[in-house]
C-alpha positions in Angstrom: -28.3 -9.2 -38.3 -30.7 -6.6 -39.8 -28.9 -3.9 -39.3 -26.4 -5.6 -41.8 -28.9 -6.7 -44.2 -30.1 -3.0 -43.9 -26.6 -1.4 -44.4 -25.9 -3.8 -47.8 -29.5 -3.2 -49.2 -30.3 -0.9 -52.0 -32.4 1.8 -51.1 -34.0 3.6 -54.0 -35.1 6.7 -53.2 -38.3 8.0 -52.4 -40.0 11.1 -54.1 -40.0 13.1 -50.8 -36.3 12.3 -49.6 -34.6 13.8 -52.9 -35.3 17.1 -51.5 -33.5 16.0 -48.7 -30.1 14.7 -50.9 -30.5 17.9 -52.8 -30.3 20.4 -49.7 -27.2 18.1 -47.9 -25.5 18.3 -51.6 -25.8 21.6 -52.5 -24.7 22.5 -48.8 -21.6 20.2 -49.1 -21.2 22.4 -52.3 -21.4 25.8 -50.3 -18.9 24.9 -47.4 -16.7 23.0 -50.0 -15.7 26.5 -52.5 -15.5 28.3 -48.9 -13.0 25.4 -48.2 -11.2 26.4 -51.9 -12.1 30.1 -51.4 -9.9 29.8 -47.6 -7.1 27.8 -47.4 -4.6 27.4 -49.3 -3.7 25.0 -52.0 -2.7 21.5 -50.0 -2.8 18.2 -49.1 -4.8 19.0 -45.5 -7.2 21.2 -47.9 -7.9 18.9 -50.5 -8.3 16.1 -46.9 -10.8 18.5 -45.8 -12.9 18.1 -48.8 -12.5 14.3 -48.9 -13.8 14.7 -45.9 -16.9 17.1 -46.8 -17.7 14.8 -49.7 -17.7 12.0 -46.7 -19.9 13.9 -44.8 -22.5 14.1 -47.5 -22.6 10.6 -48.3 -22.8 9.1 -45.1 -25.8 11.9 -44.5 -27.7 10.7 -47.3 -27.1 7.4 -46.7 -29.3 8.2 -43.2 -31.6 9.1 -44.9 -31.5 6.4 -47.9 -31.2 3.8 -45.0 -33.5 5.7 -41.8 -35.8 8.4 -43.5 -38.8 5.7 -43.0 
């Protein structure tokens, strides 16, 4: 039950975690630029970028929920 409560609770960013969020977003953006440059414009490229967005989102969620 605690795990569910943690999943559905707002986790305000702490000052020390904001830099981690920014770094992960920057890394994801840089990776996405390479995907866009190297891969043909197609459904698979769109899915790769979407999944990369998910990676960044879940990585940031792990920090927000568990980085104490």
